[in-house]
C-alpha positions in Angstrom: 28.4 199.1 71.3 28.3 195.3 71.4 25.1 193.4 72.1 24.3 189.6 72.1 21.3 189.0 70.0 19.2 185.9 70.6 18.0 183.8 67.6 17.6 180.6 69.5 19.2 178.8 72.4 22.1 177.6 70.2 22.5 180.7 68.1 23.4 183.9 70.0 25.4 186.4 68.0 27.5 189.3 69.0 26.4 192.3 66.9 27.1 196.0 66.8 24.3 198.5 67.8 24.4 202.2 68.1 24.7 203.4 71.7 21.2 204.5 72.8 20.5 208.2 73.2 18.5 209.3 76.3 15.6 211.7 76.5 14.1 213.8 79.3 14.0 211.9 82.6 16.0 209.0 81.3 19.4 207.5 82.2 22.1 205.6 80.3 23.6 202.7 82.3 26.8 200.9 81.4 26.0 197.2 82.2 28.5 195.7 84.6 26.6 192.5 85.3 23.7 190.7 83.7 22.2 187.4 84.9 21.0 184.7 82.6 17.4 183.9 83.7 15.9 180.4 83.4 13.1 182.0 81.4 15.6 183.2 78.8 16.4 179.6 77.9 12.8 178.6 77.6 13.2 178.4 73.8 9.5 177.6 73.1 8.7 180.9 74.9 11.5 183.2 73.7 11.6 182.0 70.1 8.3 183.7 69.4 9.9 187.2 69.5 13.3 186.3 68.2 15.6 187.8 67.1 16.0 190.1 70.0 18.4 191.3 72.7 17.4 189.5 75.9 18.6 190.1 79.5 16.6 191.6 82.4 18.7 191.1 85.5 21.1 193.9 85.3 23.3 196.1 87.5 25.6 198.9 86.3 26.9 202.4 86.5 25.1 205.5 85.3 27.1 207.2 82.6 24.6 209.8 81.4 21.5 211.2 83.2 18.7 213.5 82.3 16.9 212.7 85.6 16.9 214.9 88.7 16.7 211.7 90.8 20.0 210.0 89.7 23.4 211.2 88.8 26.4 210.0 86.8 28.6 207.5 88.6 25.9 205.9 90.8 25.8 202.1 90.9 22.3 200.9 90.3 20.1 197.9 89.8 17.4 198.5 87.2 14.1 196.6 87.1 12.9 196.0 83.5 9.2 195.8 84.5 7.5 198.6 86.5 3.7 199.0 87.1 1.7 202.2 86.5 0.4 202.3 90.1 -2.9 203.7 88.8 -4.9 200.8 87.2 -7.3 198.6 89.0 -4.7 195.8 89.3 -2.2 198.1 91.0 -4.7 199.6 93.3 -5.7 196.1 94.4 -2.1 195.2 95.1 -1.8 193.0 92.0 1.0 195.0 90.4 2.3 192.1 88.2 -1.0 192.0 86.4 -0.6 195.6 85.3 -0.5 196.2 81.5 2.2 198.8 81.9 4.4 196.3 83.7 4.1 193.8 81.0 4.7 196.2 78.1 7.7 198.1 79.5 11.4 197.3 79.2 14.8 198.9 78.9 16.5 199.5 75.5 17.8 197.3 74.0 18.2 194.5 76.7 20.6 193.5 79.4 22.9 191.5 77.1 24.5 194.6 75.9 27.2 197.1 77.0 24.7 200.0 77.6 21.0 200.3 78.2 18.7 203.3 78.0 16.3 203.3 80.9 13.0 204.9 80.1 11.6 207.6 82.5 9.0 205.3 84.1 11.7 202.7 84.9 13.9 205.5 86.3 11.2 206.8 88.5 9.8 203.4 89.7 12.4 200.7 89.1 15.9 202.0 89.7 17.6 201.3 92.9 21.0 202.5 94.1 23.2 199.6 95.1 24.7 199.6 98.6 28.5 199.9 98.7 28.7 196.5 100.3 26.9 194.8 97.4 28.8 193.7 94.3 27.4 194.2 90.8 27.2 190.4 90.5 25.2 190.0 93.7 22.8 192.7 92.5 21.7 190.6 89.6 19.9 188.4 92.0 17.7 191.2 93.3 15.0 190.5 90.7 15.0 186.7 91.0 14.9 186.8 94.8 12.0 189.4 94.5 10.1 187.0 92.4 10.5 184.3 95.1 9.4 186.8 97.8 6.2 187.6 95.8 5.5 183.9 95.3 5.8 183.0 98.9 3.7 186.1 99.9 1.0 185.0 97.4 0.7 181.5 98.9 0.9 182.8 102.5 3.8 180.6 103.5 4.3 180.8 107.3 6.0 179.3 110.3 4.9 175.7 110.9 4.2 174.9 107.3 5.9 172.1 105.4 7.1 173.2 102.0 8.3 171.0 99.1 10.5 172.7 96.6 10.5 170.7 93.3 13.6 171.6 91.4 16.8 172.8 93.2 18.2 175.2 90.6 18.9 178.8 91.6 15.2 179.7 92.0 14.7 176.6 94.2 17.7 177.7 96.4 16.3 181.2 96.8 12.9 179.8 97.8 14.6 177.4 100.3 16.4 180.3 102.0 13.4 182.5 102.1 11.2 179.7 103.6 13.8 179.0 106.3 13.8 182.6 107.3 10.1 182.1 108.2 10.6 178.9 110.2 9.3 176.6 107.6 10.3 172.9 107.2 11.7 172.5 103.7 12.0 169.4 101.6 13.7 169.7 98.1 14.0 167.5 95.1 16.1 167.4 91.9 17.4 164.9 89.4 21.0 165.9 89.9 23.1 165.0 92.9 25.1 168.3 92.6 21.9 170.4 93.0 20.6 168.2 95.9 23.9 168.9 97.7 23.4 172.6 97.1 19.8 172.4 98.4 21.1 170.9 101.6 23.9 173.5 101.9 21.4 176.3 101.4 19.1 175.1 104.2 16.8 172.3 103.0 15.9 170.0 105.9 15.7 166.9 103.6 16.4 166.3 100.0 15.2 163.6 97.6 16.0 162.4 94.1 13.0 163.4 92.0 13.0 160.3 89.9 12.4 158.1 93.0 9.1 157.5 94.8 8.4 160.4 97.1 6.2 160.0 100.2 5.8 163.6 101.3 2.7 165.5 102.1 3.4 169.2 102.1 1.2 172.2 103.0 2.8 174.1 100.2 4.5 173.0 97.0 6.6 175.3 94.8 7.4 174.1 91.3 10.8 175.5 90.3 11.4 173.5 87.1 9.6 173.3 83.8 9.8 169.5 83.6 6.3 168.1 82.9 7.0 165.0 85.2 7.8 167.4 88.0 4.6 169.2 87.6 2.7 166.0 87.9 4.6 165.1 91.0 3.3 168.2 92.8 -0.2 166.9 92.9 1.0 163.6 94.4 2.7 165.5 97.3 0.2 168.2 98.3 -1.7 167.8 101.5 -5.4 168.5 101.9 -6.2 172.3 101.7 -2.7 172.7 100.3 -1.4 175.2 97.8 0.7 174.4 94.7 2.6 177.4 93.2 3.8 177.2 89.6 6.9 179.3 90.0 8.2 177.8 86.8 6.0 176.5 84.0 6.2 173.5 81.6 5.7 174.1 77.9 2.7 171.9 77.8 -0.7 172.0 79.6 -0.6 170.1 82.9 -3.6 167.7 83.6 -5.1 168.3 87.0 -6.4 165.2 89.0 -9.8 166.7 89.3 -11.2 164.3 91.9 -8.3 165.0 94.3 -8.4 168.7 93.4 -12.1 168.8 94.4 -12.2 166.4 97.3 -9.0 167.7 99.0 -9.7 171.4 98.2 -6.3 172.0 96.6 -5.4 175.4 95.3 -3.3 175.7 92.2 -1.8 179.1 91.4 1.0 180.8 89.6 3.3 183.8 90.0 4.9 186.1 87.4 7.5 188.8 88.1 7.8 191.0 91.2 6.2 194.2 92.5 8.3 197.2 93.8 7.6 196.2 97.4 9.2 192.8 96.6 12.2 194.3 95.0 12.8 196.6 98.0 12.6 193.7 100.4 14.9 191.6 98.2 17.5 194.4 98.1 17.3 194.7 101.9 17.7 190.9 102.5 20.7 190.7 100.2 22.3 193.8 101.7 22.0 192.5 105.2 23.2 189.0 104.2 19.9 187.4 105.3 19.9 185.5 102.0 23.1 184.2 100.5 23.2 185.0 96.8 27.0 185.2 96.4 27.4 181.4 96.6 24.6 180.8 94.2 26.7 182.4 91.4 28.8 179.6 89.9 30.0 181.2 86.7 30.9 184.7 85.6 31.6 185.1 81.9 32.3 188.0 79.5 29.7 188.9 77.0 31.5 187.1 74.1 31.0 183.8 76.0 27.3 184.2 76.3 26.7 181.0 74.2 28.7 179.1 76.8 26.6 180.6 79.5 23.3 179.6 77.8 24.6 176.1 77.3 25.4 175.9 81.1 21.9 177.0 82.0 20.2 174.8 79.5 22.1 171.7 80.7 21.5 172.6 84.3 23.9 170.1 85.8 26.8 171.6 87.8 25.9 175.3 87.5 23.5 177.6 89.3 23.5 181.3 88.5 25.5 182.3 85.4 26.3 186.0 85.3 27.6 187.9 82.2 30.0 190.8 82.7 29.8 193.0 79.6 
């Protein structure tokens, strides 16, 4: 089978791998759609484990099954990370801190024609797609679930003012979720195209990020890895506010400690999603409460993955790029 192996952002090679063989309790999925995640183009982060087959936002069709739970022919979304549900983190509701969640994955990765889904992912991370949901829409289940968890973590609620810093696809998902809760949403970006999209997806006001911004928000969600944007979050947070690092810069971010102390600011982060978030995400997409279809701007075959990476790295007039192996 064909896979796309990542060496760096500008060197992704189509290679041949043997089709994985499944064991007891496992399934083999033919990948029909695989989203390119913003974290996949964080070269400083991904290069540490290169070369490897990336891709963790997949949907597909079961072509072999040794599981009693799923059968051949079912259309599924598969989560690459699942918790053990037994450790202290899981029992306290902090599933994304679970060691099992961080260590697991499917084989070899979503940028391939087939993936073997281990038993634990079959039992705790495989979801049948509703007939009304396309494979491409299903690739947004995991990204939306991450946004759901982030907003749950910072206790975003009706009446809050929220600032979204960075209006790429994660920013647009966060905008839509916040509007469902009756939140007033401001959004920033450096590209006019993305500011237009932020407005289309529900932001109340939009601002160019490279201009002075006089906003005081109850919550700020950082959806870009730009160091300048991270610094901006501290200038825009209100007293007793919460800053969520949904995306992270590659360098440490200095905290204005006097404001942090005097104004009792909370700074936190979020990683991944728990099963409860994935289930809610699937439900929101299925019932068209969140528009993911219009966030998909490019669909490319696997052999054009380099073009897809270039689009995501440039981040100008593209949002979600989905591969169709």
